[in-house]
C-alpha positions in Angstrom: -173.4 -54.2 69.5 -171.1 -56.4 67.3 -170.3 -54.1 64.7 -168.0 -51.9 66.6 -166.0 -55.1 67.4 -165.7 -56.0 63.6 -164.5 -52.4 62.9 -161.9 -53.0 65.6 -161.0 -56.0 63.8 -160.3 -53.9 60.5 -158.2 -51.4 62.3 -156.1 -54.2 63.7 -155.3 -55.7 60.2 -154.9 -52.3 58.6 -152.6 -51.3 61.3 -150.7 -54.7 60.9 -150.2 -54.2 57.0 -149.0 -50.6 57.5 -146.2 -51.8 59.8 -145.3 -54.6 57.5 -145.1 -52.3 54.7 -143.0 -49.9 56.7 -140.7 -52.9 57.9 -140.1 -54.1 54.3 -139.3 -50.4 52.9 -136.7 -50.2 55.9 -135.3 -53.6 54.9 -135.0 -52.5 51.3 -134.0 -48.9 51.5 -131.7 -48.8 54.4 -128.7 -49.9 53.0 -129.3 -47.5 49.9 -129.9 -44.6 52.4 -126.8 -45.6 54.3 -124.8 -45.4 51.1 -126.1 -41.9 50.1 -125.1 -40.8 53.6 -121.6 -42.2 53.0 -121.3 -40.3 49.6 -122.4 -37.0 51.0 -119.6 -34.3 51.0 -117.2 -34.4 54.0 -117.6 -31.7 56.4 -114.9 -29.0 57.2 -114.2 -31.0 60.1 -113.6 -34.1 58.1 -111.4 -32.3 55.9 -109.2 -30.8 58.6 -108.9 -34.5 59.6 -107.6 -35.5 56.1 -105.1 -32.7 56.1 -103.8 -33.9 59.4 -103.6 -37.2 58.4 -101.5 -36.0 55.3 -99.2 -34.0 57.5 -98.7 -37.0 59.7 -97.9 -39.2 56.8 -95.4 -36.6 55.6 -93.6 -36.6 59.0 -93.5 -40.4 58.9 -92.0 -40.2 55.5 -89.2 -37.7 56.7 -88.7 -39.8 60.0 -88.5 -43.1 57.7 -86.1 -41.2 55.5 -83.9 -40.2 58.3 -83.9 -43.8 59.8 -83.0 -45.1 56.2 -79.8 -42.7 56.5 -79.2 -44.5 59.9 -79.3 -47.9 58.4 -77.3 -47.1 55.3 -74.8 -44.6 56.3 -72.5 -45.5 58.9 -69.6 -43.0 60.2 -66.1 -44.3 59.7 -62.6 -43.2 59.6 -61.4 -42.9 55.9 -58.4 -45.1 56.5 -60.7 -48.0 57.4 -62.4 -47.9 53.9 -60.9 -49.7 50.7 -61.3 -49.5 47.2 -64.8 -51.0 46.3 -66.8 -49.8 49.4 -69.8 -47.4 48.8 -69.6 -44.1 50.8 -72.0 -41.1 51.4 -70.4 -37.8 51.8 -71.7 -35.0 54.0 -70.6 -31.3 53.1 -69.9 -28.6 55.4 -73.5 -27.5 55.7 -74.8 -30.8 56.4 -76.3 -31.7 53.0 -75.4 -34.5 51.1 -73.3 -34.6 47.9 -75.6 -36.8 45.4 -75.4 -37.5 41.6 -76.9 -34.6 39.5 -80.7 -34.3 39.7 -83.1 -34.2 36.5 -85.8 -32.2 38.4 -86.1 -29.6 41.0 -86.2 -32.0 44.2 -84.7 -30.9 47.3 -83.9 -34.3 48.5 -82.1 -37.4 47.1 -82.6 -41.1 47.9 -80.0 -42.8 49.7 -78.6 -44.5 46.5 -78.4 -41.1 44.6 -76.1 -40.0 47.6 -74.1 -43.0 47.4 -70.4 -42.9 45.6 -68.3 -45.9 44.7 -64.7 -45.5 45.8 -62.4 -46.3 43.1 -58.6 -46.2 43.6 -56.4 -45.1 40.8 -52.5 -45.1 41.5 -52.0 -43.3 44.5 -55.4 -41.2 44.0 -59.3 -42.0 44.5 -62.3 -41.5 42.4 -66.0 -41.1 43.3 -68.3 -42.8 41.0 -72.1 -42.0 41.3 -74.9 -44.8 40.7 -75.4 -43.3 36.9 -71.8 -44.0 36.3 -70.7 -40.5 36.5 -67.5 -39.3 38.5 -67.2 -36.5 40.6 -64.9 -33.9 38.8 -64.2 -30.2 38.4 -64.7 -27.7 35.3 -62.0 -25.2 34.1 -63.8 -22.7 36.5 -63.3 -25.1 39.4 -66.9 -26.0 40.0 -67.7 -29.4 41.0 -69.6 -31.3 38.7 -70.4 -35.1 38.1 -70.5 -35.3 34.4 -67.2 -36.7 33.6 -66.5 -40.6 32.7 -63.2 -41.0 35.0 -60.6 -40.6 32.3 -59.1 -37.2 33.1 -57.0 -36.2 36.2 -59.7 -33.9 37.2 -61.7 -36.5 38.3 -59.0 -37.8 40.7 -58.5 -36.6 44.5 -56.2 -36.9 47.3 -57.7 -37.5 50.6 -56.6 -35.8 53.9 -57.9 -37.3 57.0 -58.8 -35.3 60.3 -60.3 -36.6 63.5 -63.2 -39.1 63.2 -64.8 -39.3 60.0 -63.8 -35.9 58.7 -61.8 -35.8 55.6 -60.4 -32.9 53.1 -60.5 -33.7 49.4 -57.6 -32.2 47.4 -57.7 -31.7 43.7 -54.8 -33.4 41.7 -56.0 -32.3 38.1 -54.4 -28.9 36.5 -57.4 -26.7 37.6 -57.7 -28.3 41.0 -54.1 -28.6 41.9 -53.1 -28.0 45.7 -57.1 -26.8 46.3 -59.7 -28.4 48.2 -63.3 -28.9 47.8 -65.7 -27.0 49.9 -69.0 -24.8 50.0 -68.4 -21.5 47.9 -70.7 -18.9 49.7 -73.8 -18.6 51.9 -76.0 -17.5 49.1 -75.6 -20.2 46.2 -73.9 -22.9 48.5 -72.5 -24.6 45.4 -69.5 -27.0 45.7 -66.0 -25.7 44.5 -62.8 -26.5 44.5 -60.9 -23.2 45.1 -59.7 -23.1 48.8 -55.9 -23.4 49.2 -56.0 -24.3 52.8 -58.0 -26.7 55.1 -60.7 -24.8 56.9 -64.3 -25.6 58.2 -65.8 -25.0 54.8 -63.8 -28.0 53.2 -64.6 -30.4 56.1 -66.4 -33.3 54.6 -67.7 -36.3 56.8 -67.5 -39.7 55.4 -69.6 -42.6 55.7 -69.8 -46.2 54.7 -72.8 -47.6 53.3 -73.7 -50.9 54.8 -76.3 -51.8 52.4 -74.2 -53.3 49.5 -77.4 -53.9 47.4 -78.4 -50.3 47.6 -77.2 -49.6 43.7 -78.7 -52.8 42.4 -82.1 -51.9 44.0 -82.2 -48.6 42.8 -81.2 -49.5 39.2 -83.6 -52.4 38.8 -86.5 -49.9 39.8 -85.5 -47.3 37.6 -85.3 -50.1 34.7 -88.7 -51.6 35.4 -90.4 -48.1 35.8 -88.7 -46.8 32.4 -90.8 -47.2 29.2 -88.6 -46.5 26.3 -91.6 -46.6 24.1 -93.4 -44.3 25.8 -90.6 -41.7 26.4 -89.8 -41.6 22.5 -93.6 -40.8 21.9 -93.0 -38.0 24.5 -90.1 -36.7 23.0 -92.0 -36.9 19.4 -94.6 -35.0 20.7 -92.5 -32.1 21.8 -90.4 -32.2 18.5 -93.3 -31.8 16.0 -93.7 -33.4 12.9 -90.3 -32.0 11.0 -87.0 -31.4 12.5 -84.7 -30.1 9.6 -80.8 -30.6 10.0 -79.3 -28.0 7.9 -76.0 -26.2 6.7 -75.0 -24.5 3.6 -72.4 -26.6 1.9 -69.6 -24.9 -0.6 -70.5 -25.2 -4.2 -68.5 -28.1 -5.8 -65.9 -27.0 -8.0 -64.3 -29.6 -10.3 -61.2 -27.6 -11.1 -60.1 -27.4 -7.5 -57.4 -29.6 -6.1 -59.5 -30.6 -3.2 -62.7 -31.6 -5.5 -62.5 -35.3 -4.9 -62.3 -34.8 -1.5 -65.0 -32.3 -1.1 -67.4 -34.5 -3.2 -66.6 -37.6 -0.9 -67.2 -35.6 2.3 -70.4 -34.2 0.6 -72.0 -37.2 -0.3 -70.8 -39.2 3.0 -72.4 -36.4 4.9 -75.9 -36.8 3.0 -76.1 -40.4 3.7 -75.3 -40.2 7.4 -77.9 -37.5 8.0 -80.5 -39.4 6.1 -79.9 -42.3 8.8 -80.9 -39.8 11.5 -84.5 -41.0 13.0 -88.0 -39.4 12.6 -88.5 -36.5 12.3 -85.1 -35.5 11.3 -84.6 -34.6 7.5 -81.8 -33.0 5.6 -82.5 -29.6 4.6 -79.7 -28.3 2.2 -79.1 -24.4 1.7 -77.8 -24.7 -2.0 -76.3 -21.7 -3.8 -78.4 -21.5 -7.0 -75.0 -21.7 -9.1 -74.2 -25.2 -7.7 -75.9 -27.5 -10.1 -73.4 -30.1 -9.7 -74.4 -30.3 -5.8 -77.9 -30.4 -6.5 -77.4 -33.4 -8.7 -75.7 -35.2 -6.0 -78.5 -34.3 -3.9 -81.1 -35.7 -6.4 -78.8 -38.9 -7.1 -78.5 -39.6 -3.1 -81.7 -38.8 -1.8 -84.6 -37.7 -3.9 -87.4 -36.6 -2.0 -86.0 -37.7 1.3 -83.4 -34.6 1.2 -85.0 -31.1 1.1 -83.4 -28.1 -0.2 -83.7 -24.0 -0.3 -82.1 -22.0 -2.7 -83.3 -18.5 -1.6 -82.0 -17.0 1.7 -79.9 -13.8 2.7 -76.4 -13.2 1.5 -74.3 -10.6 3.1 -74.5 -7.2 1.6 -70.7 -6.7 1.8 -69.6 -10.1 1.2 -72.0 -10.7 -1.6 -71.2 -14.5 -2.1 -71.3 -15.4 1.4 -74.8 -16.5 3.3 -75.3 -15.1 6.7 -76.4 -17.3 9.7 -79.5 -15.6 10.3 -80.6 -15.9 6.8 -79.8 -19.9 7.3 -82.1 -20.0 10.4 -84.9 -18.0 9.0 -85.0 -19.9 5.7 -85.0 -23.3 8.1 -88.1 -22.1 10.0 -89.7 -20.6 7.2 -89.5 -23.6 4.9 -92.8 -24.7 3.8 -92.0 -28.1 5.4 -91.4 -26.5 8.5 -94.5 -24.5 8.6 -96.9 -27.4 7.7 -95.4 -30.1 9.8 -95.2 -27.7 12.9 -91.3 -27.4 13.4 -90.4 -27.1 17.1 -86.4 -27.3 16.7 -83.7 -26.8 13.9 -80.0 -28.0 14.0 -77.6 -26.1 12.1 -74.3 -28.2 11.4 -71.3 -27.7 9.4 -71.2 -30.1 6.5 -68.6 -32.3 7.5 -70.0 -33.8 10.7 -71.8 -37.3 11.0 -74.1 -37.9 14.2 -75.3 -40.8 16.2 -79.0 -41.5 15.8 -79.3 -40.6 19.7 -79.4 -36.9 18.5 -83.0 -37.0 18.1 -83.7 -38.4 21.8 -81.2 -35.9 23.1 -83.2 -33.0 21.6 -86.5 -34.5 22.6 -85.1 -35.0 26.5 -83.8 -31.3 26.1 -87.0 -29.7 25.0 -89.0 -32.0 27.3 -86.7 -30.9 30.5 -87.1 -27.3 29.4 -91.0 -27.3 29.0 -91.7 -29.6 32.0 -89.1 -28.5 34.7 -87.9 -24.9 33.5 -91.4 -24.0 32.1 -89.8 -22.6 29.0 -89.6 -23.2 25.4 -86.5 -21.4 24.7 -83.6 -24.2 24.3 -80.2 -24.6 22.8 -78.3 -27.7 22.5 -74.4 -27.7 21.8 -71.5 -30.1 22.0 -67.8 -31.0 21.0 -66.8 -32.8 18.1 -64.6 -35.6 17.6 -61.8 -35.0 15.1 -61.5 -38.6 13.2 -59.4 -39.7 9.9 -61.6 -41.5 7.8 -61.1 -44.8 6.1 -60.7 -44.4 2.5 -63.4 -47.2 1.7 -66.0 -46.4 4.4 -69.4 -47.8 3.9 -72.3 -46.0 5.3 -74.9 -48.1 3.5 -75.9 -49.9 6.7 -79.1 -50.1 9.0 -79.6 -47.5 11.9 -78.0 -50.0 14.5 -74.9 -51.0 12.6 -74.4 -47.1 11.5 -74.4 -46.1 15.4 -71.9 -49.2 16.0 -69.7 -48.0 13.1 -69.6 -44.4 14.7 -68.7 -45.5 18.1 -65.6 -47.5 16.6 -64.9 -44.2 14.6 -65.1 -42.2 17.7 -62.4 -44.2 19.5 -60.0 -43.7 17.0 -60.6 -40.2 17.0 -59.7 -37.3 19.4 -62.2 -34.8 20.9 -61.9 -31.2 19.9 -61.7 -28.2 22.0 -64.6 -27.0 23.6 -64.6 -23.3 22.3 -65.5 -24.8 18.8 -68.8 -25.5 18.5 -69.7 -27.3 15.2 -73.6 -27.7 15.4 -76.5 -25.7 17.2 -79.6 -27.4 17.7 -82.1 -24.4 18.6 -85.9 -24.2 19.4 -88.0 -21.7 17.3 -88.9 -19.2 20.2 -85.0 -19.1 21.6 -84.4 -16.0 19.6 -85.9 -13.4 16.8 -84.0 -14.9 14.0 -84.4 -12.0 11.6 -83.1 -9.6 14.2 -79.5 -11.3 14.8 -76.6 -9.5 13.7 -75.3 -10.4 10.1 -72.7 -13.1 11.1 -71.1 -14.6 7.9 -71.3 -18.2 7.4 -67.7 -19.8 7.7 -66.4 -17.1 9.5 -65.2 -17.5 13.3 -67.0 -16.1 16.5 -70.3 -16.8 15.8 -70.4 -20.1 17.6 -69.2 -18.6 20.8 -71.4 -15.5 20.4 -74.3 -17.2 20.1 -73.9 -19.6 23.2 -72.8 -16.5 25.2 -76.0 -14.7 24.1 -77.9 -17.6 25.2 -76.3 -17.7 28.5 -76.8 -14.2 29.1 -80.3 -14.6 28.4 -80.7 -17.1 31.2 -80.3 -14.2 34.1 -82.5 -12.0 32.1 -86.3 -11.3 32.5 -88.8 -13.5 30.8 -88.6 -17.0 30.0 -85.0 -18.7 30.6 -82.9 -20.3 28.2 -81.7 -23.8 28.6 -78.4 -24.4 27.2 -77.3 -28.0 27.1 -73.9 -29.5 26.7 -74.7 -32.9 24.7 -71.2 -33.8 24.3 -71.9 -37.2 26.3 -75.0 -38.3 24.4 -74.3 -37.1 20.9 -71.6 -38.7 18.9 -70.4 -35.9 16.4 -68.0 -37.4 14.1 -65.7 -34.8 12.1 -64.6 -36.0 9.0 -60.8 -34.7 8.9 -59.8 -33.5 5.7 -56.7 -31.9 4.0 -55.2 -28.6 3.4 -56.8 -25.1 4.6 -58.4 -26.4 7.9 -58.1 -23.0 9.5 -57.5 -21.0 6.3 -60.7 -19.1 6.9 -59.5 -17.9 10.3 -57.4 -15.5 8.3 -60.3 -14.4 6.0 -62.0 -10.9 5.9 -65.3 -12.5 7.0 -63.7 -14.0 10.3 -62.1 -10.3 11.1 -65.7 -9.0 10.2 -67.3 -11.4 12.8 -64.6 -10.9 15.7 -65.5 -7.3 15.3 -69.2 -7.9 15.0 -69.2 -10.0 18.3 -67.5 -7.6 20.5 -69.9 -4.9 19.1 -73.1 -7.2 20.0 -72.1 -8.3 23.5 -68.9 -10.3 23.1 -68.4 -14.0 23.2 -67.5 -14.4 26.8 -69.2 -17.6 28.3 -69.6 -19.0 25.0 -67.9 -22.3 25.2 -69.5 -26.0 25.3 -68.5 -26.2 29.2 -70.1 -23.0 30.1 -73.6 -24.4 29.4 -75.8 -24.5 32.8 -76.9 -28.0 31.9 -75.7 -31.3 30.5 -77.3 -34.5 29.1 -76.3 -37.8 30.2 -76.9 -41.6 29.4 -78.1 -43.6 32.5 -77.6 -47.4 33.0 -81.4 -47.9 32.0 -80.9 -46.5 28.6 -82.6 -43.3 29.0 -81.1 -39.8 28.2 -81.6 -37.0 30.9 -81.0 -33.5 31.1 -79.4 -32.2 34.5 -77.7 -29.0 36.1 -74.1 -29.8 36.0 -73.4 -28.1 39.6 -76.5 -29.3 41.2 -74.9 -32.0 43.7 -76.1 -31.0 47.2 -79.5 -32.3 48.5 -81.0 -33.1 52.1 
């Protein structure tokens, strides 16, 4: 009768052990199971909740931006402002006039919409946070590229009721005209209105936070990594970037031999100062043994040469531009080192080392922002009388300083004369170009006009950049015959060919849609000239 009681005790012990084991598993595995539950994919309801949260955050950011304007911008009568005040200007359609943008953003920060009021004689200038001035080009379009040295950046202010003003141009192209919105389609700013109207109304605000520029520039400087940016440029430019030209054969019997020899040697020394991956590539005539001797003496293996390229069928001793471009991209070094760009240059131009970063920035902008690999970079030259005993045998930093000093003594040349073209390989089918003759006029304006027309055509757009502000291009003034080539048969041939092949209208440097700028934080950026209106 006692055995059943023993069995009952055994059951009790077994059950107790099972309970203890289960409790221990719960204690050990419970947190792990809870963690796994947290790692499960979110349901549709949770995803919708996240989307709503993102939308709320975006609304909060927009509200914060509007609040920022209320804090920083205060409507004020213009007569109560003084030179040195920071102002913000609102166009007739409600958008703010901003410094040019390097992206396709639709909004601008408060600092980018802030201008410093500068008084000059009886006129005013408006200076942006990156150091550019509000001005106008020869088409009366408003830009912010200039440096405050021209009458085209000076304005007369007409006041109206409240904080409404009208801005009148004082330069040659803007005389007696007012800034306003062009039309309802593109809404660019222009200086074409001959009378004040609702389209020319601009609302002026005082910026109450006087540290707004310093805060903006400090942020930009701290976030700018020069070394990383240069690596980005190098990755776009490839391993070899030739700067090439076709120098005239040296002739000892010429009265200008010594001058020609000096310029030739000086140019080769200067081109060798340019940073990697830029290297000189000379298209030398087979008969120019004296020129080849100079190349050997000055550069050895650091100067590349090519002696086989197309010559014109009618003007048999003259090379063609298409032949030079084709030879540059087909050179064995260009092929083996993945050449992405090449620079054609006249043989009497010296360049600052900033040309490399300008080309890198231009190509990066085209690829990353405009989604194209078709690029043309041009600029104006500075005519300079060169000292007789000019020593270029210095390091890169001293070389740049020397060019800056020379530029101050020179004079910038007209915008319809382009002495260099930096082109990306996919820009055109180089073998298919018309047979323009090297040394004759019209080709420079024709190729720029062709690139500008291509921007509006189907397919990949073309980014044409005016690099006059970031590339110092020193033209070595020389003696007689500066414009003798204009009267020669090859120039007549080129003019007729340019008209036949689409004309050279819109072929000036100032016709470029984009421009490169130096920023206060030491970065070269590419921006749209006329893109100044933002929310």
